[in-house]
C-alpha positions in Angstrom: 31.4 53.3 43.4 33.6 51.1 41.2 31.6 48.1 42.2 28.4 49.7 41.2 29.9 50.8 37.8 31.0 47.2 37.2 27.5 46.0 37.9 26.0 48.6 35.6 28.2 47.3 32.7 27.1 43.7 33.1 25.4 42.7 29.8 21.8 41.7 30.0 20.7 38.5 28.3 18.6 38.9 25.1 15.0 37.8 25.3 14.5 34.4 23.9 12.8 34.4 20.5 10.0 31.9 20.3 10.1 30.0 17.0 6.7 29.5 15.4 5.9 25.9 14.4 3.7 25.3 11.4 0.7 23.3 12.4 0.5 21.7 8.9 2.8 19.9 6.5 5.0 22.0 4.3 4.9 19.5 1.4 1.7 18.4 -0.3 0.4 14.8 0.3 0.9 13.9 -3.4 4.5 15.0 -3.4 5.6 13.5 -0.1 4.2 10.1 -1.1 7.4 9.7 -3.0 9.1 8.5 0.2 6.7 5.5 0.7 6.6 4.7 -3.0 10.4 4.7 -3.3 10.7 2.4 -0.2 8.2 0.1 -1.9 9.9 0.2 -5.3 13.5 -0.1 -4.2 13.3 -1.8 -0.8 10.3 -4.1 -1.0 8.3 -1.9 1.4 10.8 -2.8 4.2 12.1 -0.2 6.8 15.0 1.7 5.2 17.8 3.9 6.4 17.2 7.7 6.1 20.4 7.9 4.1 19.2 5.5 1.4 15.7 7.1 1.4 17.4 10.4 0.8 19.3 9.0 -2.2 16.1 7.5 -3.6 14.2 10.8 -3.5 17.2 12.9 -4.6 18.1 14.7 -1.3 20.9 14.4 1.1 19.6 13.9 4.6 21.3 17.1 5.7 19.3 19.0 3.1 16.3 21.0 4.4 14.1 19.6 1.6 14.6 16.1 3.0 13.6 17.3 6.5 10.4 18.9 5.0 9.5 15.8 3.0 10.0 13.4 5.9 8.2 15.6 8.3 5.2 16.1 6.0 5.0 12.4 5.3 4.9 11.7 9.1 2.2 14.3 9.6 0.0 12.7 7.0 0.5 9.3 8.6 2.3 7.9 5.6 5.7 7.1 7.1 7.5 7.3 10.5 11.0 8.2 11.2 13.3 11.2 10.8 16.8 11.8 9.4 18.1 10.9 12.9 16.1 7.6 13.1 17.6 4.2 12.4 15.0 3.6 9.7 12.1 5.2 8.0 9.0 2.9 7.9 5.8 2.9 5.9 2.9 3.2 8.3 -0.4 1.2 7.9 -2.3 4.2 6.3 0.6 4.7 3.9 0.5 1.1 2.9 -3.2 1.3 2.2 -2.5 4.1 -0.2 0.6 2.8 -1.8 -0.8 -0.8 -2.2 -4.4 0.3 -3.0 -6.4 -2.2 -5.2 -8.4 0.5 -7.0 -8.2 4.3 -7.7 -11.3 4.7 -5.6 -9.7 3.1 -2.5 -6.5 5.0 -3.1 -8.4 8.4 -3.2 -10.4 7.4 -0.1 -7.2 6.7 1.9 -5.5 9.8 0.6 -8.4 11.9 1.9 -8.1 10.1 5.2 -4.4 11.1 5.3 -5.3 14.7 4.4 -7.8 14.8 7.3 -5.1 13.6 9.7 -3.9 17.2 9.7 -6.3 19.0 12.2 -6.0 22.4 10.6 -6.8 21.1 7.1 -9.9 19.3 8.4 -11.1 22.3 10.4 -10.7 24.8 7.5 -12.4 22.3 5.1 -15.4 21.9 7.5 -15.6 25.6 8.3 -15.9 26.7 4.7 -17.9 23.5 3.8 -15.5 22.7 1.0 -12.3 23.8 -0.6 -13.3 27.2 -1.9 -11.7 29.8 0.3 -12.6 33.5 0.5 -10.1 36.2 -0.6 -7.0 36.5 1.5 -8.2 39.4 3.6 -11.1 37.5 5.0 -9.4 34.2 5.0 -6.6 35.7 7.1 -9.1 37.1 9.6 -10.5 33.6 10.1 -7.2 31.8 10.2 -5.8 34.2 12.8 -9.0 34.8 15.0 -10.6 31.4 14.8 -7.7 29.0 14.2 -4.8 31.0 15.9 -2.5 30.7 12.8 0.4 33.1 12.7 -0.3 35.7 9.9 3.2 35.0 8.4 1.9 31.5 7.5 -1.5 32.5 5.9 -0.5 32.7 2.3 1.6 29.5 2.4 -1.2 27.6 4.2 -3.8 28.7 1.6 -1.6 27.6 -1.3 -0.9 24.1 0.3 -4.6 23.7 1.3 -5.7 24.5 -2.3 -3.1 22.3 -3.9 -4.0 19.3 -1.7 -7.7 19.7 -2.4 -7.0 20.0 -6.1 -4.9 16.8 -6.1 -7.6 15.0 -4.2 -10.5 16.5 -6.2 -12.2 17.8 -3.1 -14.8 20.5 -3.8 -17.5 20.2 -1.1 -17.5 18.7 2.3 -20.2 16.2 1.2 -17.6 14.8 -1.3 -16.2 13.1 1.8 -17.9 10.5 4.0 -16.3 11.0 7.4 -18.2 8.0 8.8 -17.3 5.4 6.1 -15.3 2.4 7.4 -15.2 -0.3 4.7 -14.1 -2.9 7.3 -17.4 -2.6 9.1 -19.6 -3.2 6.1 -21.2 -6.6 5.4 -19.9 -7.8 2.1 -22.5 -7.9 -0.8 -22.4 -9.8 -4.0 -21.7 -6.7 -6.0 -18.6 -6.1 -3.8 -17.0 -9.1 -5.5 -15.5 -8.8 -8.9 -12.7 -10.6 -10.8 -10.1 -8.2 -12.1 -7.2 -8.6 -14.5 -3.7 -7.9 -13.2 -1.4 -6.9 -16.0 1.6 -4.6 -16.2 0.4 -1.1 -17.2 2.7 -1.0 -20.3 1.3 -4.3 -21.6 -2.4 -4.1 -20.8 -4.9 -6.9 -21.3 -4.6 -8.9 -24.5 -7.3 -11.2 -26.0 -6.5 -14.8 -26.6 -4.2 -15.2 -23.6 -4.8 -18.2 -21.4 -6.4 -17.3 -18.1 -4.8 -17.9 -14.7 -6.9 -17.3 -11.6 -4.8 -16.4 -8.5 -6.1 -17.7 -5.2 -4.3 -15.6 -2.6 -5.2 -14.1 0.8 -7.0 -10.8 0.8 -5.4 -9.6 4.0 -2.6 -10.4 6.4 -3.7 -12.4 9.5 -0.2 -13.3 10.5 1.2 -10.5 12.6 4.7 -11.2 11.2 3.5 -10.1 7.7 3.5 -6.3 7.0 0.2 -4.7 5.8 0.1 -5.0 2.0 2.3 -8.1 1.8 0.0 -10.2 -0.4 -0.7 -7.2 -2.7 3.0 -6.9 -3.2 3.4 -10.6 -3.9 0.6 -10.4 -6.4 1.7 -7.2 -8.2 5.5 -7.6 -8.1 6.0 -11.4 -8.3 3.0 -13.4 -9.5 1.7 -11.1 -12.2 5.1 -10.6 -13.9 5.8 -14.3 -13.7 2.3 -15.1 -15.2 2.9 -12.7 -18.1 6.4 -14.1 -18.7 4.8 -17.5 -19.0 2.4 -16.3 -21.6 -0.8 -16.0 -19.5 -3.0 -13.3 -18.0 -3.5 -13.1 -14.2 -6.9 -12.6 -12.6 -7.9 -12.4 -9.0 -10.9 -11.6 -6.9 -11.2 -7.9 -5.9 -13.2 -7.8 -2.6 -14.1 -5.0 -0.3 -15.0 -6.2 3.2 -14.7 -9.5 5.0 -13.3 -12.6 3.4 -16.0 -14.8 1.9 -16.3 -17.4 -0.9 -18.7 -16.2 -3.6 -20.1 -17.8 -6.8 -17.9 -15.4 -8.7 -14.8 -17.0 -7.3 -16.2 -20.5 -7.6 -16.8 -19.9 -11.4 -13.2 -18.8 -11.8 -12.0 -22.0 -10.0 -14.2 -24.0 -12.4 -13.3 -22.3 -15.6 -9.8 -20.8 -15.4 -7.2 -22.5 -17.6 -4.8 -22.7 -14.6 -5.0 -21.7 -11.0 -2.1 -20.4 -8.8 -2.8 -21.0 -5.1 -0.6 -19.2 -2.6 -0.6 -21.4 0.6 1.4 -18.9 2.6 0.2 -18.8 6.3 -2.4 -21.6 5.5 -5.2 -19.2 4.7 -8.5 -21.1 5.1 -10.1 -19.5 2.0 -7.2 -20.4 -0.2 -7.1 -23.9 1.1 -10.8 -24.3 0.3 -10.3 -22.9 -3.2 -7.3 -25.2 -3.7 -9.4 -28.2 -2.6 -12.2 -27.4 -5.0 -9.7 -27.1 -7.9 -8.0 -30.4 -7.0 -11.4 -32.2 -6.7 -12.0 -31.1 -10.3 -8.7 -32.7 -11.3 -7.7 -29.5 -13.1 -4.2 -28.1 -13.3 -3.0 -26.0 -10.4 0.2 -24.3 -9.4 1.1 -24.3 -5.7 3.3 -21.6 -4.3 4.2 -20.4 -0.8 6.6 -18.1 1.0 9.7 -19.8 2.4 9.2 -20.8 6.0 5.5 -21.9 5.4 4.8 -25.3 7.0 3.6 -28.3 5.1 -0.1 -28.8 4.3 -1.0 -32.5 5.0 0.2 -34.6 2.0 -0.2 -31.8 -0.6 3.4 -30.6 -0.3 4.8 -34.2 -0.4 2.7 -35.4 -3.4 2.7 -32.2 -5.6 5.4 -29.9 -6.8 5.4 -26.4 -5.3 7.4 -23.2 -5.6 8.8 -21.3 -2.7 9.4 -17.6 -3.0 11.5 -15.2 -0.8 9.1 -13.4 1.5 11.5 -10.5 2.0 10.5 -9.2 -1.4 13.7 -7.3 -2.1 14.0 -6.1 -5.6 16.9 -8.5 -6.2 15.0 -11.5 -4.7 11.9 -10.7 -6.8 14.1 -10.5 -10.0 15.4 -14.0 -9.2 12.1 -15.5 -8.3 10.1 -14.2 -11.3 11.8 -16.4 -14.0 11.8 -19.5 -11.7 8.1 -19.1 -10.9 7.4 -18.5 -14.6 9.1 -21.8 -15.5 7.1 -23.5 -12.7 3.9 -22.2 -14.2 4.8 -23.3 -17.8 5.8 -26.7 -16.5 2.4 -27.1 -14.8 0.6 -26.1 -18.0 2.6 -28.2 -20.4 2.3 -31.3 -18.1 -1.4 -30.8 -17.4 -2.4 -34.0 -19.2 0.6 -36.2 -18.4 1.4 -35.2 -14.8 0.1 -37.3 -12.0 -2.4 -35.1 -10.3 -3.3 -35.3 -6.6 -6.6 -37.0 -7.3 -5.0 -39.5 -9.6 -2.4 -40.4 -7.0 -5.0 -40.9 -4.3 -7.2 -43.1 -6.6 -4.2 -45.3 -7.3 -3.8 -45.9 -3.6 -7.2 -47.5 -3.4 
């Protein structure tokens, strides 16, 4: 009897409460991009510790807000890593957004990130756009068709609407799901020469024109995606402006190709800066054309880049730090600026490559 009473008093275990997981990011795409942008701004786009990322965006890594931002950024495909990871890294899609050449490309890639979230994409396609019905009917669809817990309905609708507003999405046909710019054949109208100036300064008439010959993409697997965009925007452009010039470069969508637009720049620019990093064939071709014209040119390359025939031995060049830390860029900008000014000031007196070769005959 006593044994049975004891058994009757044995406490029963409580049923396990299943925690519902949100099948969508809690932070909007536009807001969580701050993680990738701060990594670019303060750490040269390199992998960064969660603790430093937290400081940069204003949250301790133990703060729930940091967890939400990092998780949302991962779900959109912008970054990888959590507060427990060794580092947080910018992913390829994140770099395509953060280092975008134009607002159009930036929006296209942001929409691609938005559509990485299956539920966002399904709801957008179901309603053929961003306009949702009133909550009663929306809730019915979210619960019955998409199996979303009713406790998340209001939050989901607010996040969906805000993302669509940020991205200017109205109808499904605003988005081309099949577009892949890498598969298009490049057309003449895909090539334009654009000015690169700091936003605070803007373009000024009367400045000498520097055309920058630089790779359009990273063929070397050791280079992170967006490396040359960062070199152009964070190093070359500020150095060119400091030297009293305005920087221009070719803006190309699609495969690398030499066009008459670029040829005319090589012929007519006051000065050409050629980045020989990784021995890009297009840049070498453009450098050869400029040298054949016997016009002034500035040669630069990332440290560790091998020599190019006799060019490095016979002509001055500037080596920059490829790590692109903020501190290294701040050191390299004034030195590169001096290198540019020296090339311009000595354009008539300096022994050019062609003059040196002719003297050997």
